[in-house]
N, C-alpha and C positions, 0 to 999 in steps of 0.2 A: 605440796611436795615435802617429803621428809628429808632432814639433813642433820648430821651430827657434827658439831663444831668442837674441835679439840684445841684447847687454849682459850681461856675466857678472860684475857687481859683487856686493855682498853679498846683494842680493835676487835677482838673476837666477840666480846660481849655486845658491843654496839652493832656488829654485823648480824648477830643473832636477833637482837631487838628489831632491826629493820626487816629482817626476814619474817619474824613473827607478825609484824604490822602488815606485811604483804600477804598474809594468809597461809604461810608455810608452817609445818610442824617442825619445831627446832628442839633438838637435844644438845646438851653440852657436857663436856668433860674437862676437868682441871684438877691438878694435884692439890691446889689450895682450897681448903674448906671455905675460906672467906670468899673466894672468887665464885665458888659454886653457889653459896648462899646469895650473893649479890645477883647472880644470874637468875636464880629461882624467884627472887623478888620481882624480877622483870617478866616472869612468865615462862622461862625455859625450864624444862625438866632435865636434871643433871645426873651424872654418874661419876664415880670416883676413879674409874679406870676405863681404858679403851674397850676391854672385854665386856664390861657392864654396859657401856654405851652402845655397843653393837647389839646387845640383847634388847634394847628399847625399841628398835625399828620394827614396824609392822608390815612394811612393804619391801619389795625388791625391784631393782637393784638399790643397794644402800649407798648413800653419798657421805663420805667422811671428809670434812674440810678442816685442814690443820692451820692454826694460827699460832705457831710457836717459833722460838728463835732458830735461826739458820744453823746448819752444821750438825753437831752430834745430837742435839735435841731432836731436830727434824728427822735425822736418820733413825733414831730410836722409835719415834712415833710412827713413822712409815712402816717399820718392821713389826711394831705391835699391831698395827691395822692389818697387815698382810697375814699375821698369825690367826686372825679371826674372820678375814674376808672370804667371800665366795666369788667364784667366777662371775664376771659382769658387774661387780661392785666398782665404785669409783673413789679414788683418792684425789682430792684437790689440795695442793699446797699453795696457800694464799700468803705465805710469809715472804721474806726477802732472801730466799735461798739462792746460792750460786747456781747459775743455769747448768753448769757441768754436773752438779749434784742431781739436778732435776732430770737430766738425760739418763743418768745412772739409775735413779729411782724408777723412771719410765721403763727401763729394760727389766728391772727386778719385778715390777708389777706385771709386765707383759708375760713373763714366764709363768705367772700364776693365773693368767686370764683376767687380771684386774686392770681397769683403765686408770691411767695417771694423767692428771691435768695440772699444769703449773699456771697459777694465776697471779701475775704481778698486780699488787693492790695499792692504789694511791687514793688518798682522801683524808687520812689522819683522823683527828678527833671530830672533824666536821662531816665525815662520811655518813653518820647516822641521819643527819638532817638533810644533806644535799646529795648523798649518794657517793659511790666509790667508782673510780676509774679502774677498769679491770682489763689487763693485758693477758690474754689467755693462750696458752700453748697446749698441744695435745692432739689426739685423734679427732676426726670429725664426729665419730659416734660418741666419744666422751664429752665433747663440747656440746653437742645437741642435747644430750641427756641432762646436763646441768644448766642449760640455757635459761629455763624458767627462773632459776635462782639468780643468775646473772642479771636478768631483766629487773628483778626486784632490787638487787643491791646497787645497781648503777643508775645514774640519771639518763635521760634520753641521749642516745648515741654514745654512751659512756662505757661500752664494753665491745671487744672485738676478738675474734679468733685470729691471732696474728701469725700462727705457724705451727709446726710440729712440736713435739715435746722439747722443752727447754727454751722455746722462742719467747714464751710469756715472761720468764724470769730474765732472759737476755734483754728484752725491751725495757723491763722495769729497772734493770741495772743501769742502762744508759740514761733512762729517765732520771734516776737519782744522781747520776754524774752531772747532768745538766742542772739539776737543782742546786748542787754544790756551787756551780759557776754563777747562777742567778743570785743566790744569797750573797756570795762574795762581792759581786758587782754592786748590788744595792748597799752593802755594808761599807765598801770603800767610798762610795759617793757620799753617804751620810757622814762618814768620818771627816771628809773634806769640808762638808758644810759646817760641821761642828767645830772645825779648826779656825773659823773666821768670826771671832767674837766682835770684830769691829762693825759687823752688820746686824748684830743682835737678831739673828735668824730664829724663827720659830719652826722647828722641824716637824711638829704635828701639823702646822699650817701647810708646810710644803708638801708633805705626803698627801694631804687632802687635795691640794691644788693639782698635783701631778696625776691624781686619779681621775681628773676631768679633762679629757681631750688630749693628754700628753701621749707621745708615742711609747713611753715606757710604763704606761698604766698597766696594772695587772692585779690578779687576786693577791699575789705576794705583796704588792705595794699597799693594798687594802689592809693586809695584816700588819704591815709596818705602821700604818696609821693607827690601828688599834693598839699596837705596842707603845707607840709614842704618846698616845692619849693616856695610857696607864702609867707610863714612866717617862716623862718628857726629857729628862736629862740622861736616861739610860744608866743611872747610878745605883739601882737597886740590885743589880745582878753582876756577877763577875763574867768576864769575857772568856769563858771556858767552853769550847765547842767539841763535842765528840763526833766520831764518824762510825757508821754502822756496818761497814764492810763493803757495801755496794759501790761507794766512791772509789775505794782502793781497787776493786775488781774492774771497774771501768778503765782505770789507768793501766792496769795489767793488760787488758784487752787491747788498748791503744798501742802498747809496746809489742805485744805478740803479733798484731795485725799490721804494724807499721803505719798506723793512722795517727797523724798529729792531733794532740788534744792539749795544747799548752794552757788554755784557760782553765779547763777542768783539773789538770795536774796541779796548777798553782793554787786553785781553790782548796784542794786536799791538803797541800803543804801549809796553807794558812791555818787550817784547823789544827795541824800539829803545833804551829806557832802559838796558837791561843792557849795551849796548855803550859806555855813557858813564861808568858807575861800577860798582863791584863790589858789587851788592846781594845780600843773603842769599837773598831770594826767587828771584833769577835763578840762583843756584847750585843751588837745588832743582829748578828747571825744567830746567837743563842736565843735571843728574844723571839725572832721570827720562827725558829724551830719549835719553840714552846707554843707559839700562837697557832701554827698550822698542824702540828703533830702531837702536842701535849708533852713534848720531850722535856725532861727535867732540866732545870737551870740551877746554877750555883749562886746562892744569894750572897750579897756583900754583907760582911759583918759590920754592924753599926757601933 
């Protein structure tokens, strides 16, 4: 199956490579010549604009999959695609867009006879090897058309059509809100462990121990083990933790819907605190985000 990926950053390029390995024909587009060159070295054929990307397709309907930042950038890319799209073509937004934007994009696409699919995408830098969890919103027809791509991108049972347009990004938003809470819970626990020098605890040893039979074992804890093996004292990075918007949107939804979310709210607040002082717990969160998503960390000056 043919697909054009717009946005060849760490997620977009890796998804393209996984699709290529699965036997699909993959085209790519990115404003950065360096990103296009890197993708071409992996076997993707690239174009420097959405218009030129559209011209590469040999089959119809065409599937345009965007992996670009939420907000104005996604708005711009969707409108660029609509300018060259034909009725029956499909736009998949695989980024972390606000679900309300996706509902709006769906209506804009429907007016031109184009299907819009919102795919919440989780898997980070590990998705190339293990697959991506895909939370998909949109029409039945749009979903069924792109399902061969979803099967290749996801591990077994790793994708689902969760509802109409906007549902995919709504589910991914809540997913990310939960992620905030999980990271903060682990971080606070490890900070308490680190505060007990009288026991001379080995935190790398404890992460490994907890991953065998403990009720709090998880993939995130496995990543904590990797992080502690690489930096046992957590002193190579500063505890500065960013938020990508989805956590804030989750809390906004809890307020609008009157649904209590105290843990998720406090987890977001703790990220704000991390930018004000170098807290140990924030170092753990920053390190884990780097492990699972390749997110940048701020290194300590030696």
